[in-house]
VEXDREN-2710 file (C-alpha; in Angstrom, 1 decimal):
% VEXDREN-2710
k/r/px/py/pz
1/MET/0.1/0.2/-0.1
2/SER/1.5/3.5/-0.8
3/LYS/1.8/6.2/1.4
4/ARG/-0.8/8.8/0.6
5/ARG/0.6/12.1/0.0
6/ILE/-0.4/15.7/0.9
7/PHE/0.7/18.7/-1.0
8/ASP/1.7/21.1/1.1
9/ASP/4.8/22.6/-0.1
10/GLN/3.3/25.1/-2.0
11/ARG/0.5/27.5/-1.6
12/TYR/-2.3/26.4/-2.7
13/VAL/-5.8/26.6/-2.3
14/HIS/-7.2/23.5/-0.1
15/PHE/-10.0/21.1/-1.1
16/ILE/-10.9/19.3/1.6
17/THR/-12.9/16.5/2.7
18/PHE/-13.6/14.6/5.7
19/SER/-16.4/12.5/7.0
20/CYS/-18.3/11.4/9.6
21/PHE/-17.1/7.6/11.5
22/GLY/-18.2/5.6/9.3
23/ASN/-20.7/7.5/7.1
24/ARG/-22.5/8.3/9.9
25/ARG/-25.0/11.3/10.1
26/CYS/-23.5/12.2/13.1
27/LEU/-23.9/16.4/11.8
28/ASP/-28.1/15.7/11.4
29/HIS/-28.3/18.1/14.5
30/ASP/-28.0/22.0/13.8
31/ASP/-26.3/22.1/17.5
32/ALA/-23.3/19.5/16.2
33/LYS/-23.1/21.4/12.7
34/LYS/-23.0/24.6/14.9
35/ARG/-19.9/22.9/16.7
36/VAL/-18.2/21.9/13.6
37/LEU/-18.4/25.7/12.1
38/GLY/-17.9/27.2/15.8
39/THR/-14.5/25.1/15.6
40/LEU/-13.3/26.2/12.5
41/ASN/-13.9/29.7/13.2
42/HIS/-11.6/29.4/16.5
43/GLU/-9.2/27.7/14.2
44/LEU/-8.6/29.6/11.8
45/THR/-8.4/32.7/14.0
46/ARG/-6.0/30.7/15.5
47/HIS/-3.8/29.7/12.6
48/ASN/-4.4/32.8/11.3
49/GLU/-5.7/31.3/8.0
50/VAL/-8.4/32.2/5.3
51/CYS/-11.7/30.6/4.0
52/VAL/-12.7/30.7/0.6
53/GLY/-16.0/28.0/1.5
54/PHE/-17.4/25.3/3.0
55/VAL/-20.2/23.5/3.5
56/ILE/-21.4/21.0/6.6
57/MET/-23.8/18.2/5.6
58/PRO/-24.9/15.4/7.6
59/ASP/-22.2/12.9/7.2
60/HIS/-19.6/14.8/6.0
61/VAL/-17.5/18.3/5.7
62/HIS/-16.3/20.2/2.6
63/CYS/-13.8/23.6/3.2
64/LEU/-11.8/25.4/0.7
65/ILE/-8.8/26.6/3.0
66/TRP/-5.9/28.9/1.9
67/PHE/-2.9/28.7/3.9
68/GLN/-0.4/32.1/4.5
69/GLU/2.3/29.8/5.2
70/LEU/3.5/26.4/3.9
71/GLY/3.4/22.9/5.7
72/LYS/0.0/24.4/8.3
73/LEU/-2.3/21.9/6.4
74/SER/-1.7/18.4/8.5
75/VAL/-1.7/20.8/11.9
76/PHE/-4.8/22.7/11.0
77/MET/-6.5/19.9/10.3
78/ARG/-5.7/18.0/13.2
79/ASP/-6.6/20.5/14.8
80/TRP/-9.9/21.4/13.8
81/LYS/-11.0/17.5/13.5
82/ARG/-9.6/16.9/17.2
83/SER/-11.5/20.1/19.0
84/SER/-14.9/19.7/17.2
85/SER/-14.8/15.9/17.6
86/ARG/-14.3/16.9/21.7
87/SER/-17.4/19.5/21.1
88/ILE/-19.8/17.2/19.7
89/LYS/-19.3/14.0/21.9
90/LEU/-20.3/16.1/25.0
91/PHE/-22.8/17.4/22.8
92/ILE/-24.1/14.0/22.4
93/GLN/-23.8/12.7/25.8
94/HIS/-26.2/15.4/26.6
95/GLN/-28.6/14.4/23.7
96/SER/-31.0/11.2/24.9
97/GLN/-32.1/10.8/21.2
98/TYR/-28.2/10.5/19.8
99/ALA/-26.3/9.3/23.0
100/GLY/-27.4/5.5/22.4
101/THR/-27.0/5.4/18.6
102/PHE/-23.1/6.4/19.0
103/ALA/-20.8/4.0/21.3
104/LYS/-18.9/6.1/23.5
105/GLU/-15.4/4.9/22.5
106/ASP/-16.1/5.5/18.5
107/PRO/-14.4/8.5/16.8
108/ILE/-16.6/11.2/15.5
109/TRP/-14.7/11.4/12.1
110/GLN/-13.2/9.0/9.9
111/LYS/-9.1/9.1/10.1
112/ARG/-8.1/10.7/7.3
113/TYR/-9.0/13.7/5.4
114/TYR/-8.8/14.2/1.8
115/SER/-7.0/17.4/-0.1
116/PHE/-7.3/18.6/-3.9
117/GLU/-4.7/21.7/-4.3
118/ILE/-6.1/24.4/-6.5
119/GLU/-4.0/26.3/-8.5
120/SER/-6.8/28.3/-10.1
121/GLU/-9.5/30.8/-9.6
122/TYR/-11.6/28.6/-12.5
123/LYS/-11.1/25.4/-10.4
124/ILE/-11.9/27.5/-6.8
125/GLU/-15.0/28.3/-8.3
126/GLU/-16.0/25.1/-9.5
127/LYS/-15.4/23.5/-6.3
128/LEU/-17.6/26.6/-4.5
129/ASN/-20.5/25.4/-6.9
130/TYR/-20.1/22.0/-6.6
131/MET/-19.6/22.4/-2.5
132/HIS/-23.0/24.7/-2.3
133/MET/-24.9/23.0/-4.8
134/ASN/-24.5/19.9/-2.2
135/PRO/-27.1/20.1/0.1
136/VAL/-29.5/20.8/-3.0
137/ARG/-28.6/17.6/-4.7
138/LYS/-29.2/15.4/-1.1
139/GLY/-32.8/17.0/-1.6
140/LEU/-31.9/18.7/2.0
141/VAL/-32.9/22.3/0.6
142/ASN/-34.4/23.7/-2.8
143/SER/-32.0/26.5/-3.4
144/ILE/-28.3/27.1/-2.0
145/THR/-28.9/29.6/0.0
146/GLU/-31.6/28.0/1.8
147/TRP/-28.9/25.8/3.5
148/ALA/-27.6/27.6/6.7
149/TRP/-25.0/25.3/7.4
150/SER/-22.5/26.2/3.6
151/SER/-20.5/29.8/2.8
152/ALA/-23.3/30.6/-0.3
153/ARG/-25.0/33.2/1.7
154/HIS/-21.9/34.8/1.4
155/TYR/-21.4/34.8/-1.8
156/GLU/-25.1/35.2/-3.2
157/LEU/-26.4/37.6/-0.5
158/SER/-23.6/38.8/1.1
159/LYS/-24.7/37.7/4.3
160/SER/-22.7/36.8/7.4
161/VAL/-22.4/32.3/7.5
162/GLY/-20.4/32.4/11.0
163/VAL/-16.8/32.2/9.6
164/PRO/-15.0/35.2/8.0
165/ILE/-14.9/34.2/4.2
166/SER/-12.0/35.6/1.7
167/TRP/-10.7/35.1/-1.9
168/PRO/-7.0/33.7/-1.7
169/LYS/-4.2/35.9/-3.1
170/ILE/-3.2/33.4/-5.3
END
């Protein structure tokens, strides 16, 4: 088996995807999604990084992040997944309808995440459209701006989406 390579040696925008353990719907509840968004905001501030866009789905997350320094992707993802996992587990423990559906020892996230490195504005826009259409394709909403858990409202309506959204300096 070949070792997975993470390309973090140039100033790319990273299109990141990570999923809930066992493809469970750990993020069905809005409070769980709030925790993922809150920890993203915290880690962006702490690491001084730029979020270009995101979508939080019931069983996975997509995010476009631009790192101002090289070599930050793995540390950022470790911190974001770790802090969001702890926060979601605390939430699950206190919600009787969810507490019985997840074993305490099970992780929230799959071990790996996937990063696609983007070098052009065209590809950034393509990935933003893909992410923003995800809730529509899954039948969760009729329009991209109806899904509260994405950056679509920022781009389409100039509304706040819980984290600062900026365009990268490619």
